[in-house]
C-alpha positions as CSV (number, residue, x, y, z in Angstrom):
1,M,146.9,63.3,130.6
2,E,143.3,63.1,131.9
3,L,142.2,66.3,133.7
4,K,141.1,66.1,137.3
5,E,138.3,67.6,139.2
6,I,139.2,71.0,140.9
7,K,138.3,71.7,144.5
8,C,137.7,75.4,145.4
9,E,140.0,76.4,148.3
10,S,137.5,79.1,149.4
11,C,134.2,77.2,149.6
12,G,135.3,73.6,149.2
13,H,133.0,73.0,146.2
14,V,134.3,70.3,143.8
15,N,134.2,71.5,140.1
16,P,134.4,69.5,136.9
17,P,137.7,69.4,135.0
18,G,138.6,72.5,133.1
19,T,136.4,74.8,135.2
20,Q,137.7,78.4,135.5
21,L,135.4,79.9,138.0
22,C,134.0,78.0,141.0
23,Q,130.4,77.1,140.2
24,S,129.5,77.8,143.8
25,C,131.3,81.1,144.9
26,G,132.7,82.3,141.6
27,K,136.3,82.4,142.6
28,M,139.0,82.0,139.9
29,I,140.3,78.4,140.5
30,N,142.2,77.8,137.3
31,S,143.9,81.0,136.3
32,D,146.4,79.2,134.1
33,Y,143.8,77.5,131.9
34,D,144.1,78.4,128.2
35,K,143.4,82.1,128.5
36,K,144.0,82.5,124.7
37,K,141.0,80.3,124.0
38,I,138.5,82.0,126.4
39,K,139.3,85.6,127.0
40,D,136.0,86.4,128.7
41,V,135.5,83.8,131.5
42,M,132.0,85.1,132.0
43,R,130.9,83.9,128.5
44,Y,130.1,80.5,130.0
45,D,130.4,81.5,133.6
46,G,133.8,79.8,133.7
47,S,132.3,76.4,132.9
48,A,134.4,73.7,131.2
49,I,133.9,73.2,127.5
50,R,134.6,69.7,126.2
51,S,136.4,70.7,123.1
52,K,138.9,72.8,125.1
53,T,139.5,70.3,127.9
54,R,139.8,66.9,126.2
55,S,141.9,65.8,123.3
56,K,142.8,62.2,124.1
57,S,140.7,59.9,122.0
58,I,139.9,59.9,118.3
59,F,136.3,60.9,119.1
60,D,137.7,63.9,121.0
61,K,139.8,65.0,118.0
62,I,136.8,64.6,115.6
63,W,134.7,66.6,118.1
64,I,137.3,69.3,118.4
65,F,137.5,69.5,114.6
66,F,133.7,70.0,114.1
67,T,133.3,72.4,117.1
68,S,136.0,74.7,115.8
69,I,134.7,78.1,114.8
70,K,137.5,78.3,112.2
71,V,136.4,75.1,110.6
72,G,132.8,76.2,110.5
73,V,133.7,79.6,108.9
74,T,135.9,77.7,106.4
75,I,133.0,75.5,105.3
76,I,130.7,78.5,104.9
77,L,133.3,80.2,102.7
78,L,133.8,77.1,100.6
79,I,130.0,76.8,100.1
80,A,129.8,80.5,99.3
81,I,132.6,80.3,96.7
82,A,131.1,77.2,95.1
83,A,127.7,78.8,94.9
84,A,129.3,81.9,93.3
85,V,131.1,79.8,90.7
86,G,127.8,78.0,90.0
87,T,126.3,81.3,88.8
88,I,129.0,82.0,86.2
89,F,127.3,79.9,83.5
90,P,123.6,78.6,83.5
91,Q,122.8,75.5,85.4
92,E,121.8,72.5,83.2
93,Y,118.1,73.1,84.1
94,F,118.2,76.4,82.1
95,I,119.8,75.2,78.9
96,P,117.6,74.3,75.9
97,I,115.6,71.1,76.2
98,G,117.1,68.1,74.4
99,V,120.6,69.6,74.0
100,N,123.6,67.5,75.1
101,P,125.0,69.4,78.2
102,A,128.6,68.6,77.4
103,D,128.3,69.9,73.8
104,Y,126.3,73.0,74.9
105,Y,128.9,74.2,77.5
106,D,131.8,73.4,75.1
107,E,130.2,75.2,72.1
108,N,128.9,78.2,74.0
109,Y,131.6,78.8,76.5
110,G,134.7,77.1,75.2
111,T,137.4,75.6,77.4
112,L,136.0,77.2,80.5
113,G,132.5,75.8,79.7
114,R,134.0,72.3,79.2
115,L,135.9,72.6,82.5
116,Y,132.7,73.9,84.2
117,Y,130.8,70.8,83.0
118,E,133.5,68.3,83.9
119,L,133.8,69.6,87.4
120,G,130.1,69.2,88.0
121,F,129.2,72.9,88.3
122,H,126.4,72.5,85.8
123,N,124.4,70.6,88.4
124,L,126.0,72.2,91.4
125,Y,123.2,72.1,93.9
126,S,122.6,68.4,93.4
127,S,126.3,67.4,93.3
128,W,127.5,65.0,96.0
129,W,130.3,67.2,97.2
130,F,128.0,70.3,97.6
131,I,125.5,68.2,99.6
132,L,128.5,66.9,101.6
133,M,129.6,70.4,102.4
134,N,126.1,71.3,103.6
135,G,126.1,68.2,105.7
136,M,129.4,69.1,107.3
137,L,128.2,72.6,108.0
138,A,125.1,71.2,109.7
139,L,127.3,68.9,111.8
140,S,129.6,71.8,112.7
141,I,126.7,73.9,113.9
142,I,125.2,71.0,115.9
143,A,128.5,70.1,117.5
144,A,129.4,73.7,118.3
145,S,125.9,74.3,119.8
146,I,126.1,71.2,122.0
147,D,129.7,71.9,123.0
148,R,128.9,75.4,124.2
149,G,125.2,75.2,125.0
150,I,125.3,72.5,127.6
151,P,127.9,74.2,129.8
152,L,126.0,77.5,129.5
153,Y,122.7,75.8,130.4
154,K,124.3,74.2,133.5
155,S,126.0,77.3,134.7
156,L,122.9,79.5,134.4
157,K,120.7,76.9,135.9
158,N,123.0,76.2,138.9
159,Q,124.3,79.8,139.5
160,R,124.6,80.7,143.2
161,V,123.6,83.9,144.8
162,K,126.6,84.2,147.1
163,K,129.9,85.1,145.3
164,H,133.5,85.4,146.4
165,P,134.9,88.9,146.9
166,S,137.3,88.3,144.0
167,Y,134.3,87.7,141.7
168,F,132.9,91.2,142.4
169,K,136.3,92.8,141.7
170,R,136.6,90.9,138.4
171,Q,133.4,92.5,136.9
172,R,133.5,95.5,134.7
173,V,130.8,97.5,136.6
174,T,131.2,97.8,140.4
175,F,130.0,99.9,143.3
176,E,130.9,100.0,147.0
177,D,129.6,102.0,149.9
178,T,129.6,101.5,153.7
179,D,126.0,102.5,154.0
180,R,123.6,99.6,153.4
181,S,120.4,101.2,154.8
182,N,118.8,101.8,151.4
183,V,119.7,98.4,149.9
184,D,116.1,97.3,150.0
185,A,115.0,100.4,148.3
186,V,117.6,99.9,145.5
187,L,116.3,96.3,145.1
188,Q,112.7,97.5,144.8
189,S,113.7,100.1,142.2
190,L,115.4,97.4,140.1
191,K,112.5,95.0,140.6
192,N,110.3,97.7,139.1
193,K,112.6,97.5,136.0
194,R,111.6,93.8,135.7
195,Y,114.7,92.3,137.3
196,K,114.0,88.9,138.9
197,I,115.5,88.8,142.4
198,R,116.9,85.8,144.3
199,S,118.2,86.2,147.8
200,D,120.4,84.3,150.2
201,G,120.5,86.2,153.5
202,N,122.1,89.5,152.7
203,H,123.3,88.3,149.3
204,H,121.1,89.1,146.3
205,L,121.2,88.1,142.6
206,L,119.1,90.2,140.1
207,E,118.7,89.0,136.6
208,K,116.7,89.8,133.4
209,G,116.9,89.0,129.7
210,R,118.4,85.5,130.1
211,L,116.7,84.5,126.8
212,S,119.4,86.6,125.1
213,R,122.0,84.0,125.9
214,W,120.0,81.5,123.9
215,G,119.7,83.7,120.8
216,P,122.7,82.2,119.0
217,Y,121.5,78.7,119.7
218,I,117.9,79.5,118.5
219,N,119.7,80.9,115.4
220,H,121.7,77.7,115.0
221,T,118.5,75.6,115.4
222,G,116.9,77.5,112.6
223,L,120.0,77.1,110.4
224,I,120.1,73.4,111.0
225,I,116.4,73.0,110.1
226,L,116.9,75.1,107.0
227,L,119.9,72.9,106.0
228,I,118.0,69.7,106.6
229,G,115.1,71.0,104.5
230,S,117.5,71.9,101.7
231,M,119.2,68.5,101.7
232,L,115.8,66.7,101.8
233,R,115.2,68.0,98.3
234,F,117.6,65.4,97.0
235,F,115.6,62.5,98.4
236,P,113.0,60.8,96.1
237,D,109.4,62.2,96.3
238,M,110.5,65.2,98.5
239,Y,111.3,67.6,95.6
240,I,110.3,67.2,91.9
241,D,111.0,69.6,89.1
242,E,110.2,68.0,85.7
243,I,109.5,69.4,82.2
244,I,106.4,68.2,80.2
245,Y,106.7,69.0,76.5
246,I,103.3,68.6,74.9
247,Q,102.0,69.7,71.5
248,E,98.5,70.9,70.8
249,G,96.1,68.0,70.6
250,E,98.5,65.6,72.3
251,T,98.0,63.8,75.6
252,A,101.0,63.1,77.8
253,Q,101.6,61.1,80.9
254,V,102.5,63.2,83.9
255,P,105.9,62.2,85.1
256,E,106.6,61.0,88.7
257,T,103.0,59.8,89.1
258,D,103.6,56.2,88.0
259,G,101.1,56.5,85.1
260,Q,98.2,57.6,87.3
261,Y,97.7,61.0,85.7
262,Y,97.6,62.3,82.2
263,V,97.3,65.9,80.7
264,E,95.9,66.9,77.3
265,N,96.9,70.1,75.5
266,N,93.6,71.3,74.1
267,G,95.1,74.5,72.8
268,F,97.9,77.0,73.3
269,T,97.2,80.8,73.3
270,L,99.8,83.4,72.8
271,D,98.7,87.1,73.3
272,T,100.7,90.1,72.4
273,Y,100.4,93.8,73.3
274,D,98.5,95.9,70.7
275,E,100.3,99.2,69.9
276,D,97.0,100.8,69.2
277,S,95.2,99.7,72.3
278,G,95.1,103.2,73.9
279,T,97.2,102.3,76.9
280,V,100.2,104.2,78.3
281,F,102.5,101.6,76.6
282,D,101.5,102.5,73.1
283,E,104.4,104.8,72.4
284,T,106.9,102.3,73.7
285,L,105.3,99.5,71.6
286,Q,105.4,101.6,68.5
287,Q,109.1,102.3,68.9
288,S,109.9,98.6,69.4
289,N,110.2,96.4,66.4
290,E,109.8,93.3,68.4
291,M,106.6,91.4,69.3
292,I,106.0,91.8,73.1
293,I,104.1,89.0,74.7
294,S,101.4,89.9,77.2
295,N,100.3,86.4,78.1
296,F,100.6,82.7,77.1
297,Q,98.6,79.9,78.4
298,T,97.7,76.3,77.9
299,D,94.1,75.0,78.0
300,I,94.3,71.5,79.5
301,T,92.1,68.5,80.3
302,F,93.4,66.5,83.3
303,Y,92.8,62.8,83.4
304,E,93.2,60.0,85.9
305,N,94.1,56.5,84.7
306,Q,91.7,53.9,86.1
307,N,93.9,51.0,84.9
308,N,96.9,52.3,86.7
309,D,97.2,49.2,89.0
310,V,96.7,46.8,86.1
311,V,100.0,45.7,84.7
312,G,100.2,45.9,80.9
313,A,96.7,47.4,80.5
314,S,96.0,50.3,78.2
315,P,95.2,53.6,80.0
316,D,91.5,54.1,80.8
317,L,91.4,57.9,81.2
318,V,88.7,59.6,83.2
319,E,88.4,63.3,83.0
320,I,89.0,65.0,86.4
321,A,89.2,68.7,85.5
322,E,89.6,71.3,82.7
323,D,91.7,74.4,83.4
324,S,93.8,77.1,81.8
325,I,97.4,77.2,83.0
326,R,98.9,80.7,82.8
327,V,102.2,82.1,84.0
328,N,102.2,82.2,87.8
329,H,98.7,80.6,87.8
330,P,99.4,76.9,88.0
331,F,97.1,73.9,88.0
332,R,97.3,72.1,91.4
333,F,96.6,68.5,92.2
334,E,97.6,66.5,95.3
335,N,101.0,67.9,96.2
336,F,101.9,68.8,92.6
337,E,101.7,72.0,90.6
338,L,101.7,72.4,86.8
339,Y,103.2,75.7,85.8
340,Q,103.3,77.4,82.4
341,S,107.0,77.5,81.8
342,S,107.5,78.5,78.1
343,Y,106.5,77.4,74.6
344,D,108.1,76.1,71.5
345,D,107.2,77.0,67.9
346,S,110.4,75.9,66.3
347,Q,109.1,72.5,65.1
348,M,107.4,72.7,61.7
349,K,104.0,71.0,61.2
350,S,103.5,71.3,57.5
351,M,104.8,72.9,54.3
352,T,102.9,73.9,51.2
353,F,104.5,73.9,47.7
354,R,103.5,74.7,44.1
355,L,104.8,73.4,40.8
356,E,105.8,75.9,38.1
357,D,107.2,75.4,34.6
358,S,110.3,77.1,33.1
359,E,108.3,80.2,32.2
360,G,107.2,80.7,35.8
361,N,103.6,79.6,35.3
362,D,101.8,77.5,37.9
363,V,101.1,73.9,37.0
364,G,98.3,72.1,38.7
365,E,97.3,72.8,42.3
366,Q,99.4,73.5,45.4
367,F,100.2,70.5,47.6
368,T,100.8,70.3,51.4
369,V,103.3,68.0,53.1
370,D,102.3,66.9,56.6
371,L,105.8,66.7,58.2
372,D,104.4,64.4,61.0
373,N,103.0,61.9,58.5
374,T,104.5,62.3,55.0
375,E,103.0,60.6,51.9
376,D,104.8,58.8,49.1
377,S,103.1,60.9,46.4
378,Y,101.0,64.0,45.8
379,D,98.6,64.4,42.8
380,V,98.6,68.1,41.8
381,G,96.4,67.6,38.7
382,D,96.9,68.3,35.0
383,G,98.5,64.8,34.8
384,F,101.4,65.7,37.1
385,E,102.4,63.7,40.2
386,I,105.0,64.7,42.8
387,K,106.7,61.7,44.4
388,M,108.8,62.0,47.6
389,R,112.0,60.0,47.2
390,A,113.7,61.2,50.4
391,F,113.0,63.2,53.5
392,A,115.2,64.5,56.4
393,P,113.2,66.4,59.1
394,D,116.4,68.2,60.4
395,F,118.8,68.2,57.5
396,L,122.5,68.0,58.3
397,E,124.2,66.8,55.1
398,I,124.1,64.4,52.2
399,G,125.7,61.0,52.9
400,E,128.3,59.3,50.8
401,N,125.6,57.0,49.3
402,G,123.4,60.1,48.4
403,T,121.0,59.7,51.3
404,L,119.8,62.7,53.3
405,I,121.2,62.7,56.9
406,S,119.0,64.2,59.6
407,E,120.6,65.6,62.8
408,T,117.5,65.1,64.9
409,P,114.0,63.6,64.3
410,V,112.4,67.0,64.9
411,A,111.3,68.9,61.9
412,R,113.2,72.1,62.3
413,N,115.2,72.2,59.0
414,P,113.4,69.8,56.6
415,A,114.9,68.8,53.2
416,F,113.2,66.8,50.5
417,V,114.1,65.0,47.3
418,F,111.0,65.3,45.0
419,E,110.4,63.6,41.7
420,V,108.1,65.4,39.3
421,T,106.5,63.1,36.7
422,D,103.9,63.5,34.0
423,G,103.7,59.8,33.2
424,E,106.3,59.9,30.5
425,Q,109.4,61.6,31.9
426,S,110.5,62.5,35.4
427,E,112.8,65.1,37.0
428,L,114.5,65.0,40.5
429,S,115.1,68.1,42.7
430,L,116.6,68.6,46.2
431,L,114.5,71.1,48.1
432,Q,115.5,72.8,51.3
433,I,114.3,75.8,53.1
434,M,115.3,78.9,51.1
435,N,117.2,76.7,48.6
436,S,116.4,74.4,45.7
437,N,118.9,72.3,43.6
438,E,118.3,70.3,40.5
439,I,119.5,66.7,40.7
440,T,118.8,65.8,37.0
441,E,120.1,68.2,34.4
442,G,117.9,70.5,32.4
443,N,114.8,70.3,34.6
444,E,111.8,71.9,33.0
445,Y,109.8,72.1,36.2
446,S,110.6,73.6,39.6
447,I,108.9,73.2,43.0
448,R,108.5,76.4,44.9
449,F,107.9,76.9,48.6
450,V,104.6,78.7,49.4
451,E,104.1,78.7,53.2
452,A,104.6,76.7,56.3
453,E,102.7,76.0,59.5
454,N,104.5,75.4,62.8
455,H,103.6,73.2,65.7
456,M,102.8,75.2,68.8
457,A,104.1,73.1,71.8
458,S,103.6,74.1,75.4
459,V,106.4,73.6,77.9
460,L,104.9,72.9,81.3
461,T,106.9,72.5,84.6
462,L,105.7,69.9,87.1
463,K,106.7,70.9,90.6
464,K,106.4,69.2,94.0
465,D,108.2,70.6,97.0
466,V,107.2,69.2,100.5
467,T,110.4,70.8,102.0
468,I,109.0,74.4,101.8
469,P,107.3,74.2,105.2
470,I,110.6,72.9,106.7
471,I,112.7,75.6,105.1
472,A,110.2,78.3,106.0
473,T,110.1,77.1,109.6
474,G,113.9,77.1,109.8
475,F,114.1,80.6,108.4
476,I,111.5,82.0,110.8
477,I,113.3,80.4,113.8
478,F,116.6,81.8,112.4
479,L,115.1,85.3,112.3
480,I,113.7,84.9,115.8
481,G,117.1,83.9,117.1
482,L,118.8,86.8,115.3
483,F,116.3,89.2,116.9
484,I,116.8,87.8,120.4
485,G,120.6,87.7,120.1
486,S,120.7,91.3,118.7
487,Y,118.2,93.2,120.8
488,V,117.7,91.4,124.1
489,N,120.4,91.8,126.8
490,H,121.2,89.4,129.6
491,R,121.9,91.6,132.6
492,R,123.0,90.3,136.1
493,I,123.6,92.2,139.3
494,W,125.2,90.7,142.4
495,I,124.8,92.5,145.7
496,N,126.6,91.8,149.0
497,A,125.0,93.7,151.9
498,E,126.6,91.9,154.8
499,D,129.3,94.4,155.7
500,G,128.2,97.5,153.8
501,F,126.9,97.7,150.2
502,I,129.0,95.9,147.5
503,L,127.6,95.6,144.0
504,S,128.9,94.3,140.7
505,A,127.2,93.7,137.4
506,H,127.7,92.0,134.0
507,T,125.9,92.0,130.7
508,N,126.6,90.2,127.4
509,K,126.0,93.5,125.5
510,N,124.9,97.1,126.0
511,Y,126.7,98.2,129.2
512,F,125.3,101.7,128.6
513,G,121.7,100.4,129.3
514,L,122.9,98.4,132.3
515,K,124.6,101.4,133.9
516,K,121.6,103.5,133.2
517,D,119.4,101.0,135.2
518,L,121.9,100.9,138.1
519,N,122.6,104.7,138.2
520,T,118.9,105.5,138.3
521,A,118.3,103.1,141.1
522,L,121.3,104.3,143.1
523,T,120.9,108.0,142.7
524,E,117.2,107.8,143.6
525,N,118.4,106.4,147.0
526,N,121.2,108.8,147.6
527,Y,124.1,106.7,146.4
528,N,126.8,107.6,143.9
529,E,126.9,106.2,140.4
530,V,128.6,102.9,139.5
531,H,132.2,102.6,138.5
532,D,133.1,101.4,135.0
533,K,136.6,100.0,134.6
534,V,136.6,100.2,130.8
535,E,135.4,103.8,130.8
536,E,138.1,104.7,133.4
537,E,140.8,103.1,131.3
538,E,139.7,105.0,128.2
539,N,139.6,108.3,130.2
540,N,143.1,107.7,131.5
541,K,144.4,107.0,128.0
542,E,142.9,110.3,126.7
543,G,144.4,112.1,129.7
544,K,147.9,110.9,128.9
545,E,147.5,111.8,125.2
C-alpha cells in the first residue's frame, strides 16, 4: 500500500510519507512507525528514509537490499575472508618464472594447492568474482549514503527554530525555569563558545559542529574513490606489472609499449658484504656460511624505436639514456618505471672439458662448449677430435630410440653424447653433470668436466600505475571523514523564552561536553544546572541496588 503524506495536527504542516517528527514543529506525528528500525528519531531528525518507507516495486526491493547495513557488512566480511585465503599460498605473480602454475601448486602444496588453483585464488585480486564483490561493496556504500544522506541534508537545511513542547520533553538534556530575565546573557555566553544562533521571536536555536554529521558520508566518499581506484587497475593501460628477463649483452623490447622502447643489459653487478671490511657486521658475517648480498644492479642503455610506426620494418634504435637500475632505484620514463626485481644465474653459458687416457693423463688441449651455440666437433690436438652426437640443454631422460630428451630449452642440466676419434677408431660416451657413462664397451679415453660459466640474467619489473593518485586521494578523504566523525560533535540547543525559560539540547556524541557548555552558561547567570534523563536513570538504578 502506498504511504500517504502526514499532516501535523499541531501546526498544520504537511510532511512526506514516513516522517516521524514534524519538519516544522518537531512533534511526534507517526509514533507507530517501525520503531525497531530507527530507535533514535533524532538521527535523521525524524525524516523519512526511502529504504524504510517503500517496498513496492522491484527497484525498491533492489534499493532496500543495497542500502541494508547487514548486506554491506556481509560483503565486507566476504572480501576479508577471500583476501585472507588468498594469503595462504603465494599468488601466481610470486612463483618462479616460466613454471606452469597448475603444476607448481599441485607439486608444492598437494591437494590443497590444486584446489587453491582451481578456485582461482592464485590470481585472487584480478579474479572476476573478487572484482564483483568490490563493485557490490561500492554500490552498497553509495546507496546507503544516498538513502540516509539526502534526508539528513533536507532536515538540517530546513530545520525550524520553533519546536513543539513535546519536542523539548523528548530530548535527553532539558532545563526549565520561570525566570527568563537572563536568557540573553545565556545566549551571549553560548555565542562566545562559537554556537551559531538563529531566533524567531522568543524562540532560539543554537548550533555548532554540524560538519560532524557529514563525517561518515565523507568517510564513505573516500572509500568509494579508493574502491574505484582499486578496480581501475584491471582496465588496460591503467596498471601494468610485467617482468623483463634479459641476459647480459641482450637487448629486449619493453612490453606494453607497442615496440616503441627497447632496453639493453650492458652488465649485471652483484656485490656481497666483505667479512673483513671493518664494519659492525663483520662478526655476524664470519659466523654465517652464506653469501650475503649488499647490492645488485643492472647497467642499461635505453632506446627508442624510430620505425615504430612502420609496419614490418626492422627496429631503428636511437639511444635515449644510460642508467644503472638498483633495488628501490628504478629507471623512469613517461609513466613507466623499471625496477630491479631479482636475477637468475641458473642458466649455464658454457662448459669446459678435458680428454684423458686410461692412465689419467691429459690428451691434447681442453675444449669449451658454448651452450648457446654448440659446434659439431672440437679439435683438441694430438690427432684427436671430439664430435658432438647429441645434446640436451635440460636433460630429462633417454628416449626409446636412444635420443636425449630435454625438459626445457634452457641450459640448466645439460647432457651430451660425445664421440672421441683419433682418425682410426672412435668411442662414444654419455656425459652429464657429475656423471659419465660409456656407451661403447672398453673405452680407452674419458672426457672429464673442468669448469662451467653461467649466464647472469637480470630480472626487471616494468610498472605503471596511474591509479595511485586516485587511491591516495580516496585514502586521505577517508581519514578526514574518520577524524570529523570521531572528534567533531554536532550540538544543538533549543530555547523557548515565551512563558519562562525552557531549554533542551541534543548531540550526536559527547553529552559530557554539551552539558559542560550549558552548565557553565547557566551557572554564570544564576541558573541551576541542566537535567540529564540518562544520568538520572542510572542514579535511580544504583539507588535500588
